[in-house]
PASEBA-1860 file (N, C-alpha, C; in nm, 3 decimals):
! residues 83
1> MIDLIVFI> -3.043/5.551/2.565/-3.158/5.636/2.593/-3.288/5.555/2.583 ~ -3.296/5.469/2.483/-3.416/5.388/2.467/-3.432/5.293/2.587 ~ -3.320/5.239/2.637/-3.326/5.149/2.753/-3.385/5.220/2.874 ~ -3.350/5.345/2.894/-3.403/5.421/3.007/-3.555/5.437/2.993 ~ -3.600/5.467/2.873/-3.745/5.482/2.850/-3.816/5.351/2.874 ~ -3.757/5.241/2.828/-3.817/5.109/2.849/-3.823/5.076/2.998 ~ -3.716/5.105/3.073/-3.715/5.083/3.218/-3.826/5.163/3.286 ~ -3.845/5.286/3.245/-3.949/5.370/3.306/-4.088/5.315/3.275
9> IVGLIIGA> -4.111/5.275/3.151/-4.242/5.222/3.113/-4.270/5.090/3.184 ~ -4.172/5.000/3.185/-4.189/4.872/3.254/-4.208/4.897/3.403 ~ -4.131/4.989/3.460/-4.146/5.022/3.601/-4.283/5.074/3.634 ~ -4.337/5.156/3.548/-4.471/5.209/3.569/-4.575/5.098/3.565 ~ -4.562/5.008/3.469/-4.659/4.898/3.456/-4.650/4.803/3.575 ~ -4.528/4.761/3.611/-4.510/4.669/3.723/-4.553/4.736/3.853 ~ -4.517/4.862/3.873/-4.557/4.934/3.993/-4.708/4.951/4.003 ~ -4.771/4.981/3.891/-4.917/4.996/3.890/-4.986/4.864/3.919
17> LARLLVPG> -4.937/4.754/3.861/-4.994/4.623/3.890/-4.977/4.587/4.038 ~ -4.862/4.618/4.093/-4.839/4.592/4.236/-4.936/4.672/4.321 ~ -4.958/4.797/4.285/-5.052/4.881/4.362/-5.193/4.829/4.351 ~ -5.229/4.771/4.237/-5.363/4.713/4.222/-5.380/4.587/4.307 ~ -5.272/4.512/4.324/-5.279/4.387/4.398/-5.275/4.405/4.550 ~ -5.220/4.515/4.596/-5.210/4.540/4.740/-5.337/4.613/4.786 ~ -5.408/4.554/4.883/-5.530/4.620/4.930/-5.500/4.747/5.009 ~ -5.596/4.834/5.011/-5.580/4.958/5.086/-5.533/5.072/4.997
25> RQSMGLLV> -5.522/5.186/5.059/-5.482/5.307/4.987/-5.332/5.328/5.003 ~ -5.263/5.346/4.892/-5.121/5.377/4.896/-5.103/5.526/4.871 ~ -5.041/5.593/4.964/-5.021/5.737/4.950/-4.881/5.762/4.894 ~ -4.865/5.731/4.766/-4.737/5.755/4.700/-4.765/5.810/4.561 ~ -4.669/5.882/4.513/-4.685/5.945/4.383/-4.642/5.855/4.269 ~ -4.647/5.911/4.151/-4.611/5.839/4.030/-4.464/5.801/4.028 ~ -4.378/5.889/4.076/-4.234/5.861/4.075/-4.200/5.742/4.165 ~ -4.260/5.735/4.283/-4.235/5.623/4.373/-4.292/5.494/4.313
33> TILVGIVG> -4.406/5.503/4.248/-4.463/5.385/4.181/-4.368/5.334/4.074 ~ -4.311/5.423/3.995/-4.216/5.384/3.891/-4.092/5.322/3.954 ~ -4.040/5.384/4.061/-3.920/5.330/4.127/-3.946/5.192/4.186 ~ -4.061/5.172/4.249/-4.097/5.041/4.303/-4.104/4.939/4.189 ~ -4.162/4.979/4.079/-4.172/4.889/3.964/-4.038/4.855/3.903 ~ -3.950/4.953/3.891/-3.817/4.929/3.833/-3.737/4.836/3.924 ~ -3.735/4.865/4.054/-3.661/4.779/4.147/-3.722/4.638/4.148 ~ -3.854/4.631/4.148/-3.921/4.500/4.145/-3.889/4.424/4.018
41> AIVGGYLW> -3.886/4.494/3.905/-3.856/4.429/3.777/-3.714/4.375/3.773 ~ -3.619/4.454/3.821/-3.479/4.412/3.816/-3.454/4.298/3.915 ~ -3.490/4.318/4.041/-3.464/4.217/4.143/-3.548/4.091/4.117 ~ -3.676/4.110/4.090/-3.763/3.995/4.066/-3.725/3.916/3.943 ~ -3.686/3.985/3.837/-3.643/3.916/3.716/-3.518/3.832/3.738 ~ -3.421/3.890/3.807/-3.298/3.815/3.836/-3.324/3.697/3.930 ~ -3.404/3.718/4.033/-3.436/3.608/4.124/-3.511/3.496/4.053 ~ -3.606/3.533/3.969/-3.685/3.434/3.895/-3.592/3.348/3.808
49> RAIFGDSG> -3.500/3.413/3.737/-3.406/3.338/3.653/-3.311/3.254/3.736 ~ -3.270/3.304/3.853/-3.180/3.227/3.938/-3.249/3.102/3.992 ~ -3.377/3.112/4.022/-3.449/2.998/4.078/-3.496/2.901/3.970 ~ -3.555/2.955/3.862/-3.619/2.871/3.762/-3.541/2.858/3.632 ~ -3.431/2.928/3.619/-3.354/2.924/3.495/-3.424/3.001/3.384 ~ -3.393/2.967/3.261/-3.457/3.033/3.148/-3.599/2.981/3.135 ~ -3.695/3.063/3.173/-3.834/3.019/3.180/-3.920/3.077/3.068 ~ -3.860/3.117/2.961/-3.937/3.160/2.845/-4.004/3.294/2.858
57> GVEWIGSI> -3.946/3.385/2.931/-3.998/3.522/2.936/-4.106/3.547/3.038 ~ -4.121/3.464/3.137/-4.223/3.489/3.239/-4.162/3.546/3.367 ~ -4.048/3.611/3.353/-3.985/3.674/3.469/-4.070/3.786/3.527 ~ -4.166/3.833/3.450/-4.251/3.942/3.496/-4.332/3.899/3.619 ~ -4.356/3.769/3.633/-4.428/3.720/3.751/-4.344/3.748/3.876 ~ -4.217/3.714/3.870/-4.127/3.744/3.981/-4.115/3.892/4.006 ~ -4.117/3.971/3.898/-4.109/4.116/3.911/-4.227/4.172/3.988 ~ -4.345/4.123/3.957/-4.465/4.171/4.026/-4.464/4.127/4.171
65> IVAVLILL> -4.421/4.003/4.198/-4.415/3.954/4.335/-4.321/4.040/4.420 ~ -4.203/4.068/4.366/-4.107/4.151/4.441/-4.160/4.293/4.458 ~ -4.223/4.349/4.355/-4.278/4.484/4.366/-4.388/4.489/4.472 ~ -4.471/4.386/4.481/-4.574/4.381/4.584/-4.510/4.376/4.722 ~ -4.404/4.295/4.737/-4.335/4.286/4.865/-4.273/4.421/4.904 ~ -4.214/4.490/4.807/-4.157/4.623/4.834/-4.267/4.721/4.876 ~ -4.379/4.714/4.807/-4.491/4.803/4.837/-4.546/4.775/4.977 ~ -4.558/4.647/5.013/-4.603/4.613/5.148/-4.505/4.662/5.253
73> LLQRMGGS> -4.376/4.651/5.224/-4.274/4.701/5.316/-4.284/4.853/5.332 ~ -4.303/4.923/5.221/-4.317/5.069/5.228/-4.443/5.109/5.305 ~ -4.550/5.034/5.285/-4.673/5.061/5.359/-4.653/5.042/5.509 ~ -4.585/4.935/5.546/-4.562/4.907/5.687/-4.473/5.014/5.750 ~ -4.370/5.057/5.676/-4.280/5.160/5.728/-4.350/5.294/5.742 ~ -4.436/5.327/5.647/-4.503/5.457/5.650/-4.638/5.453/5.718 ~ -4.686/5.334/5.752/-4.818/5.320/5.809/-4.834/5.382/5.947 ~ -4.726/5.385/6.024/-4.736/5.440/6.158/-4.741/5.592/6.157
81> RSA> -4.701/5.653/6.046/-4.701/5.799/6.038/-4.839/5.853/6.000 ~ -4.918/5.774/5.926/-5.050/5.823/5.884/-5.154/5.783/5.987 ~ -5.249/5.871/6.008/-5.352/5.844/6.109/-5.485/5.820/6.045
END
């Protein structure tokens, strides 16, 4: 149960940082922000470790990079629907 709460909190932080780094207005709610952050944290953390090995806990950099990429992808996919 504690792990789930930690995933949600980390997802919210990573998702919020990604939204701050991407220019423009993102029309997504809190739940999507958390999901983007969680996916970014998991995928980015694993990729960071696969590329750089044990880097002393800075996997969050990879997490933010992947979350930003996911957010840009979501923006591009949904951008044609908004006028």
